[in-house]
C-alpha positions as CSV (number, residue, x, y, z in Angstrom):
1,X,119.0,53.4,64.6
2,X,121.8,51.5,62.9
3,X,125.4,52.5,63.4
4,X,128.0,51.9,60.7
5,X,130.8,53.4,62.8
6,X,132.6,50.1,63.1
7,X,132.7,49.5,59.4
8,X,135.9,50.4,57.5
9,X,136.0,54.1,56.3
10,X,135.8,53.1,52.6
11,X,132.7,51.1,53.1
12,X,131.1,54.0,55.2
13,X,132.0,56.4,52.3
14,X,130.4,54.0,49.7
15,X,127.2,53.6,51.8
16,X,126.9,57.4,52.3
17,X,127.5,58.0,48.6
18,X,124.8,55.5,47.7
19,X,122.4,56.7,50.3
20,X,122.7,60.4,49.5
21,X,122.7,60.1,45.7
22,X,119.0,59.5,44.9
23,X,116.9,62.7,44.5
24,X,113.3,63.0,45.3
25,X,110.6,65.5,44.3
26,X,106.9,66.0,44.8
27,X,104.5,64.7,42.2
28,X,101.2,66.4,41.3
29,X,99.4,64.6,44.1
30,X,102.0,65.9,46.7
31,X,103.7,62.6,47.1
32,X,107.5,62.2,47.3
33,X,108.8,60.2,44.3
34,X,112.4,59.0,44.2
35,X,114.3,59.1,41.0
36,X,114.7,55.8,39.1
37,X,117.6,53.5,40.0
38,X,119.1,53.9,36.5
39,X,119.5,57.6,37.1
40,X,121.3,57.0,40.4
41,X,123.6,54.5,38.7
42,X,124.6,57.1,36.2
43,X,125.3,59.6,38.9
44,X,127.5,57.4,41.1
45,X,128.9,55.3,38.3
46,X,127.7,52.0,39.7
47,X,124.7,50.3,41.1
48,X,123.8,51.2,44.7
49,X,123.8,47.5,45.7
50,X,125.4,48.0,49.1
51,X,122.7,50.4,50.2
52,X,120.0,48.2,48.8
53,X,121.4,45.3,50.8
54,X,121.5,47.4,54.0
55,X,118.0,48.6,53.5
56,X,116.7,45.1,53.0
57,X,118.7,43.8,56.0
58,X,117.1,46.3,58.4
59,X,113.6,46.4,56.8
60,X,111.0,45.8,59.6
61,X,109.7,42.2,59.2
62,X,106.0,43.3,59.2
63,X,106.4,45.8,56.2
64,X,106.0,43.2,53.5
65,X,103.1,40.7,53.7
66,X,104.1,37.1,53.8
67,X,101.9,35.1,51.4
68,X,100.0,32.1,52.7
69,X,101.4,29.1,50.8
70,X,99.1,26.1,50.8
71,X,100.8,22.9,52.0
72,X,100.9,20.0,49.6
73,X,99.9,16.6,50.7
74,X,102.9,14.6,51.8
75,X,103.4,11.4,49.9
76,X,104.4,8.2,51.5
77,X,107.7,6.7,50.4
78,X,106.4,3.2,51.1
79,X,106.3,1.6,47.6
80,X,103.4,-0.7,48.5
81,X,101.2,2.2,49.8
82,X,102.1,4.3,46.8
83,X,101.1,1.4,44.5
84,X,97.8,1.0,46.3
85,X,97.0,4.7,46.3
86,X,98.2,5.9,42.9
87,X,98.7,2.7,40.9
88,X,101.7,2.3,38.7
89,X,102.7,4.9,36.1
90,X,102.7,2.2,33.5
91,X,99.2,1.1,34.6
92,X,97.8,4.6,34.4
93,X,99.2,5.0,30.9
94,X,97.6,1.7,29.8
95,X,101.0,0.0,29.2
96,X,101.6,-3.7,29.5
97,X,98.0,-4.6,28.7
98,X,96.5,-2.9,31.7
99,X,93.8,-0.3,31.4
100,X,92.9,2.2,34.1
């Protein structure tokens, strides 16, 4: 349900060429398999980057799972609090006569 009618004709032509170039066939399990991107590149003489970009731009947001990234503990920028909590780097390494 995306219209490319307002794009310049040369871009419409390029998108159509890139969209129509890949060939698919059925595998032994009856699934559709699309030819490798390298084969499409040979066919059209360039990478189908424009069509890739359009596909990604209009990909439904719920198709790809968003990984849950754990949040790191925020560190205080207050030097006194950092010193009390973590000690000094020199102190942790046993420099200047201190041991940890």
